[in-house]
C-alpha positions as CSV (number, residue, x, y, z in Angstrom):
1,M,312.7,178.8,6.8
2,S,315.4,177.5,9.0
3,A,319.0,177.2,7.9
4,S,318.9,173.5,7.9
5,K,315.7,173.5,5.6
6,T,317.4,176.0,3.3
7,G,320.7,174.0,3.1
8,S,318.5,170.8,2.3
9,A,316.7,172.6,-0.4
10,L,319.8,173.8,-1.8
11,A,321.4,170.5,-1.7
12,D,318.4,168.9,-3.4
13,L,318.5,171.5,-6.2
14,S,322.2,171.1,-6.7
15,S,321.6,167.2,-7.0
16,Q,318.7,167.7,-9.4
17,L,320.7,170.1,-11.6
18,A,323.6,167.7,-11.7
19,A,321.3,164.6,-12.5
20,A,320.0,167.0,-15.3
21,V,323.2,167.4,-16.9
22,E,324.0,163.9,-16.5
23,S,320.9,162.8,-18.4
24,A,321.0,165.3,-21.1
25,S,324.7,164.5,-21.8
26,K,323.9,160.9,-22.9
27,S,322.6,162.6,-26.2
28,V,325.5,165.1,-26.7
29,V,328.4,164.3,-28.9
30,A,331.6,166.0,-29.8
31,I,332.2,166.9,-33.5
32,H,335.9,167.1,-34.8
33,A,335.2,169.4,-37.8
34,R,337.1,172.5,-36.9
35,R,340.5,173.7,-35.7
36,R,341.3,174.0,-31.9
37,I,338.5,172.3,-30.0
38,P,335.6,170.0,-31.0
39,S,332.1,171.3,-31.1
40,S,329.1,170.1,-29.6
41,G,325.9,168.2,-31.3
42,I,322.8,166.6,-30.2
43,V,321.4,163.3,-31.2
44,W,318.2,164.8,-32.3
45,R,316.4,161.8,-34.0
46,E,317.6,158.3,-34.4
47,G,320.9,158.5,-36.1
48,I,320.7,162.2,-36.8
49,V,322.8,164.7,-35.1
50,V,322.1,168.6,-35.1
51,S,324.5,171.4,-34.2
52,A,325.5,174.9,-35.0
53,S,326.6,175.2,-38.8
54,H,329.4,177.7,-38.0
55,T,331.1,175.1,-35.7
56,V,331.1,172.4,-38.5
57,R,333.9,173.4,-41.0
58,R,333.9,170.1,-42.9
59,D,331.4,168.3,-45.2
60,E,332.8,165.0,-45.4
61,D,334.5,162.3,-43.1
62,I,333.4,164.1,-40.0
63,A,334.8,162.4,-36.9
64,I,332.3,162.0,-33.9
65,T,332.9,161.1,-30.3
66,L,329.9,159.8,-28.6
67,A,328.8,160.0,-24.9
68,N,330.1,156.7,-24.0
69,G,333.7,157.6,-25.7
70,D,333.1,155.5,-28.8
71,S,334.3,157.0,-32.1
72,T,332.3,157.1,-35.3
73,T,331.9,159.3,-38.5
74,A,329.0,161.2,-40.0
75,T,328.0,162.6,-43.4
76,L,326.5,166.0,-44.0
77,V,322.7,166.0,-44.5
78,G,322.4,169.7,-45.1
79,R,323.0,173.1,-43.8
80,D,320.8,176.3,-43.3
81,P,322.7,179.4,-43.1
82,A,319.9,181.4,-42.0
83,T,319.3,179.5,-38.8
84,D,323.0,178.3,-38.5
85,L,321.8,174.8,-38.2
86,V,323.6,171.7,-39.7
87,A,322.2,168.2,-39.9
88,L,324.6,165.3,-39.8
89,K,323.9,161.5,-40.3
90,L,325.8,159.1,-38.1
91,K,327.3,155.9,-39.7
92,G,326.5,152.8,-37.8
93,N,326.0,153.8,-34.3
94,K,322.7,154.8,-33.0
95,P,323.1,156.7,-29.6
96,E,320.3,157.7,-27.3
97,V,318.0,160.4,-28.6
98,G,317.6,163.4,-26.4
99,A,314.3,163.8,-24.7
100,R,312.3,166.8,-25.2
101,A,310.7,169.2,-22.8
102,D,307.3,170.4,-22.9
103,A,307.1,173.6,-24.9
104,E,305.1,175.3,-21.9
105,N,308.3,175.0,-19.7
106,S,310.0,177.6,-21.9
107,R,308.9,180.6,-20.0
108,I,310.8,183.8,-19.1
109,G,312.5,183.4,-15.8
110,S,312.7,179.5,-15.9
111,L,315.9,177.8,-14.7
112,V,317.9,176.3,-17.7
113,L,321.2,174.5,-18.2
114,A,323.5,174.7,-21.3
115,V,325.3,171.4,-21.8
116,G,328.2,170.9,-24.0
117,R,330.8,168.3,-25.0
118,P,333.9,170.2,-26.4
119,G,336.0,166.9,-26.2
120,A,335.6,163.6,-24.0
121,N,334.0,165.6,-21.2
122,T,330.7,167.4,-20.5
123,T,330.6,171.0,-19.7
124,A,327.6,172.9,-18.2
125,S,326.3,176.4,-17.6
126,F,323.5,177.4,-15.3
127,G,321.2,180.5,-15.6
128,I,317.7,181.6,-16.8
129,I,315.6,182.2,-19.8
130,S,315.8,186.0,-19.9
131,A,313.6,186.5,-23.2
132,V,311.6,184.5,-25.6
133,N,311.4,186.1,-29.0
134,E,308.7,185.1,-31.3
135,G,309.3,185.8,-35.1
136,W,312.9,186.8,-34.4
137,R,315.0,188.1,-37.3
138,T,318.7,187.2,-37.5
139,W,321.2,190.0,-38.7
140,Q,320.8,188.7,-42.3
141,G,317.1,189.4,-42.2
142,S,315.8,185.7,-42.1
143,R,313.0,185.0,-39.6
144,I,313.3,182.4,-36.8
145,D,310.2,181.0,-35.3
146,R,311.3,181.2,-31.7
147,L,314.5,182.1,-30.1
148,F,315.4,182.2,-26.3
149,R,317.8,184.8,-25.1
150,L,319.8,183.4,-22.1
151,D,321.3,184.8,-19.0
152,L,324.2,182.2,-18.6
153,S,327.9,182.1,-19.2
154,I,329.2,180.9,-22.8
155,Y,332.0,178.2,-22.7
156,D,333.8,176.5,-25.4
157,G,331.4,174.1,-27.2
158,F,328.4,176.1,-26.2
159,S,327.1,176.4,-29.7
160,G,325.6,173.3,-31.0
161,G,324.7,171.8,-27.4
162,P,321.4,171.6,-25.8
163,L,319.5,174.0,-23.6
164,V,317.9,171.7,-21.0
165,D,315.4,172.2,-18.2
166,P,316.2,171.1,-14.5
167,S,315.0,167.5,-15.4
168,G,317.4,167.4,-18.3
169,R,315.0,167.5,-21.2
170,I,315.8,169.5,-24.3
171,L,314.3,173.0,-24.9
172,G,316.4,173.9,-27.7
173,L,319.7,174.3,-29.4
174,N,322.2,176.8,-28.1
175,N,323.9,179.2,-30.5
176,S,326.0,182.3,-29.8
177,A,326.5,183.2,-33.4
178,L,322.8,184.1,-34.0
179,A,322.6,186.9,-31.6
180,Q,326.2,188.0,-32.6
181,G,328.1,186.7,-29.4
182,A,325.2,186.7,-26.9
183,A,324.0,183.5,-25.4
184,A,320.8,182.4,-27.3
185,A,319.0,179.0,-28.4
186,L,316.8,178.0,-31.0
187,S,313.6,176.4,-29.7
188,A,313.1,172.6,-30.3
189,A,310.2,173.5,-32.6
190,A,312.4,175.7,-34.7
191,V,315.0,173.0,-35.1
192,D,312.5,170.5,-36.0
193,R,311.0,172.5,-38.7
194,V,314.3,173.3,-40.3
195,L,315.5,169.7,-39.9
196,D,312.4,168.4,-41.7
197,E,313.5,170.3,-44.8
198,L,317.1,169.5,-44.5
199,L,316.3,165.8,-44.5
200,E,313.9,166.2,-47.4
201,R,316.0,168.2,-49.8
202,G,319.4,169.1,-48.0
203,Y,318.5,172.8,-47.7
204,V,315.7,175.1,-46.6
205,R,313.5,176.7,-49.2
206,R,312.9,180.4,-48.8
207,A,310.9,182.8,-50.8
208,F,312.8,185.2,-53.0
209,L,311.7,188.2,-55.0
210,G,315.1,189.3,-56.3
211,I,314.7,192.8,-55.1
212,A,316.5,195.3,-52.6
213,V,314.4,198.1,-51.2
214,H,314.9,201.3,-48.9
215,P,312.3,203.0,-46.8
216,V,311.2,206.5,-48.2
217,S,308.8,209.4,-47.3
218,I,305.7,210.0,-49.6
219,G,304.8,213.5,-50.0
220,A,301.7,214.8,-48.1
221,G,300.3,215.9,-51.4
222,L,300.4,212.7,-52.9
223,V,299.1,210.9,-49.9
224,K,295.9,213.1,-50.0
225,Q,295.6,212.9,-53.6
226,L,295.7,209.0,-53.9
227,H,293.9,208.7,-50.4
228,L,296.8,206.6,-49.2
229,Q,296.8,205.3,-45.6
230,Q,300.4,205.9,-45.1
231,D,303.2,208.4,-45.7
232,T,306.1,206.0,-46.0
233,G,306.8,203.1,-48.5
234,T,309.8,201.3,-49.7
235,M,311.7,202.2,-52.9
236,V,313.2,199.6,-55.1
237,M,316.9,200.3,-55.3
238,S,317.9,197.4,-57.3
239,L,316.8,194.2,-59.1
240,V,317.9,190.7,-59.7
241,E,318.3,190.1,-63.4
242,D,315.3,187.8,-64.5
243,G,314.2,187.7,-60.9
244,P,310.4,187.4,-59.8
245,A,310.1,191.1,-59.3
246,E,311.7,192.1,-62.7
247,K,309.6,189.5,-64.4
248,A,306.6,190.8,-62.9
249,G,307.4,194.4,-64.2
250,V,308.8,196.2,-61.1
251,I,311.4,198.6,-62.1
252,V,314.1,200.6,-60.0
253,G,312.4,203.6,-58.5
254,D,309.2,202.2,-57.9
255,V,307.8,202.7,-54.3
256,L,306.1,199.8,-52.8
257,I,303.0,200.7,-50.8
258,E,301.5,197.3,-49.9
259,A,301.5,193.7,-50.3
260,N,298.4,191.4,-50.0
261,G,296.7,194.3,-48.2
262,Q,299.7,194.7,-45.6
263,P,301.5,198.2,-45.6
264,L,305.1,198.1,-46.6
265,K,306.7,200.8,-44.6
266,Q,310.2,199.3,-44.0
267,P,312.1,196.4,-45.7
268,S,311.2,194.0,-42.9
269,D,307.4,194.3,-43.8
270,L,308.1,193.0,-47.3
271,L,310.0,189.9,-45.5
272,D,306.8,189.4,-43.4
273,A,304.5,189.5,-46.4
274,L,306.6,186.8,-48.2
275,G,305.1,183.1,-48.2
276,S,306.6,180.0,-49.1
277,P,308.5,179.8,-52.7
278,G,306.0,179.2,-55.4
279,S,303.0,180.0,-53.3
280,T,300.2,182.3,-54.1
281,S,301.4,185.4,-55.8
282,L,302.2,188.5,-53.7
283,N,299.5,191.2,-54.8
284,V,301.7,194.5,-54.5
285,K,300.5,198.1,-54.9
286,L,303.2,200.4,-55.8
287,L,303.8,204.2,-56.9
288,R,305.5,204.8,-60.3
289,G,305.7,208.5,-61.5
290,G,303.0,209.5,-59.0
291,V,300.6,207.0,-60.2
292,L,299.3,203.9,-58.2
293,Q,299.7,200.5,-59.9
294,S,299.3,197.0,-59.0
295,V,301.4,193.8,-59.9
296,S,301.5,190.3,-59.1
297,I,304.8,188.6,-58.1
298,T,305.2,185.1,-57.4
299,P,308.1,184.2,-55.0
300,A,311.0,181.9,-56.4
301,D,312.9,179.3,-54.4
302,R,316.2,180.6,-53.0
303,R,318.6,178.2,-51.1
304,E,320.7,180.9,-49.0
305,P,320.2,184.4,-48.1
306,E,321.9,186.9,-50.2
307,A,323.3,190.0,-48.6
308,G,320.8,193.1,-49.1
309,R,318.4,191.1,-50.9
310,R,314.9,190.0,-50.0
């Protein structure tokens, strides 16, 4: 390709990216709910703004600056600590809702832009999607449907702003806290799922057993004697008083072997086995004093994750 054609192609790409930022910024607001600088938020649905929960430190009288410079306020709809998502309801004003991208556009290597509004003006960062993690777990142990890992610079106001494709359509919501400082974004589908629950009840229901476990080895002799298909399990280290597991008869020292037919070799396996709160009981096989037993546990509803508990 000649130098003139290369220059023309780069100029076209530059104009396209600038137009994408301009288009996306119409649905990006500044949220004045923390010290120092404002954070970014996205008008996700009519009258509803979503952002990163850790950037919104207030629950009442939250000041918002819209893309056109107008000021308004918002009230808290709900928070989900596990996905670090917060939902706010705007008072009066109904700014433009951000356009969504086709989910198929979110591929590894795709060009993306992170857009923010840490004040009156828009900021942007350019890079690629470096990884797409399905069923990714936060450091708290909670599962996120889909998380994008990003190769781009993080600026003030990054968290809470949109991740957009080269046409300016939204792929997800940026958040550096989920990956402990690295650039990442919740997919639009994950945001929608959490937002639906926040709008319905103000929090996200998560299954809770009231149990803390640790991986342990099972002796070869016991594996052979009981015809087990695995030589590791998860030992119960503590129980929440009157929690679902304790009510089902589980005691400290039990070694959990499987749940609903799936092996429990590590704590994350137990998390994977959990369904929705109040859903069909979890059929658990466990070892107690060298004897194989079965118990049925019905998960309860938990609002927020507790450190070390599942």
